[in-house]
N, C-alpha and C positions, 0 to 999 in steps of 0.2 A: 757700467762694467760690474762693479761690485754688487749691484742689485740682481744682475743676471745669474752670477755666480751663487748667490743666495738662494735664488729661485731654483736652479739647477740642484742645489744641495738639498733643500727642502723636498723636492719632487723626488730624488733619490732615496731619501730617507722615508718618506710616505710609502713608496713602492716596497722598500725593503720590509717595512713594518707590517704592511698589508699581506706580503709573501709569507712572513713568519707567522702571522694570525691564521691564515688559510692552512698552511702546513701543519701548525700544530693541532687544529681541529681535527683535520684528517689523520694525523698521525696517531691519535688517541685510540683509533681502531686497528692499528697495525703492530704486528711484532717484528722484532729483530729478525732478519733473514727472511721475511715474506718477500715473494716474488710475484711478477705479473706482468701483463702487457696493457698498455694504455694507448687508446686511439683518440686523436682529437686536433683540435687547431690552435696553433701557437697564438697566444694572446700577449705575450710580452717576452722580452728577453733583456737580461742584464749581464753585461760583459764590461768589467772594470778590473782595476788592480787588486781588488780584495774578493770580488764575488763573480762567479760565473754560472747563470742559472738561466732557466726559461719556464715561463707558465703556459700551460695548455688546457683548454676546455673541451670536454668531450660533447658528444651529440645530446646526452641527457642533461647537460649543465654541470657535471662535476668539474671543478678547476683543481689543477695539480700543478706544483712546483716541483722541477727536477733539477738536481745537481750532478755534477759528475761524481764517479767513485774515487775515493782515494785510494792510490796504489803506494805500497812501500810503507817505510816508517817515518820518521821525522823529516823534515825537509832538508835539515843539515845532512842527513843520511841518503838523500836522493828521492824522498818520498814527495808525493804531490799528487794533484788530480789527473785523472786519465787524460792524457794529451789528445788521443784519438777523438774522445767525447767533448772535450773542450773545443777543439778544431770543428766538429760538427755543429755545436751549438753557436759558435761565431758565424757559421754559414746559414742558419736559419733565419727566416723573415716572418715577421708578424703576419698571419694569414696563411702560412703554409700548413697542409695537413700532415700529420706525423704519426708514426706507430713507435711507440717506446717501450722498450724491454727494460725492466727496472728490478731492484733490489731495495728493500727498506734497511736502512743503516742510519739511524738517527734521522734521516731525511729520505725522501725518494731519491735514489741514486741511478741514473741512466746507465744502463749497461750497452744499449745499443738504440740509436735513433735512425729511423729510415723515413725520408720524406716521400709521403705516397701521391702528393699533389703539391706543386709550388703554388705560392700566392699569385694573384694576378699582378702583372706589372702595372706600377703607378703611371699614368700619363704623364709625360714630361711638360711642365709648365713653359711656355714660350718665355724667353728672356725679355725683361723690361728694357727698353732704351735706356741708355744712361743719360742723365741730363748735365 
């Protein structure tokens, strides 16, 4: 049990570090307030107590990480991530084709997410008989 938790923790940390490295390389080219539209395929999604984001890859191979936009002030004053975007990220699946309108503010911040094509449904595996 402890080993499984350790492996999950290491996996989450590795994905997070990868996301930060990719984002920092691309962010060097952007200025605060830049906007744009990105079209690609969802490659990963992270939704947990501290982070909500997703990665997507375009047809030309560009990979981007998108975070929700922060709305309001400090959390104690009612500020927080855009709840509509958080809900849309939670509904995404790896393999979905998306169009994302974004603004650059420390990271790429999703302003709108439109799923243009759903990922193919994974075939259900037949249940194995219990022994």
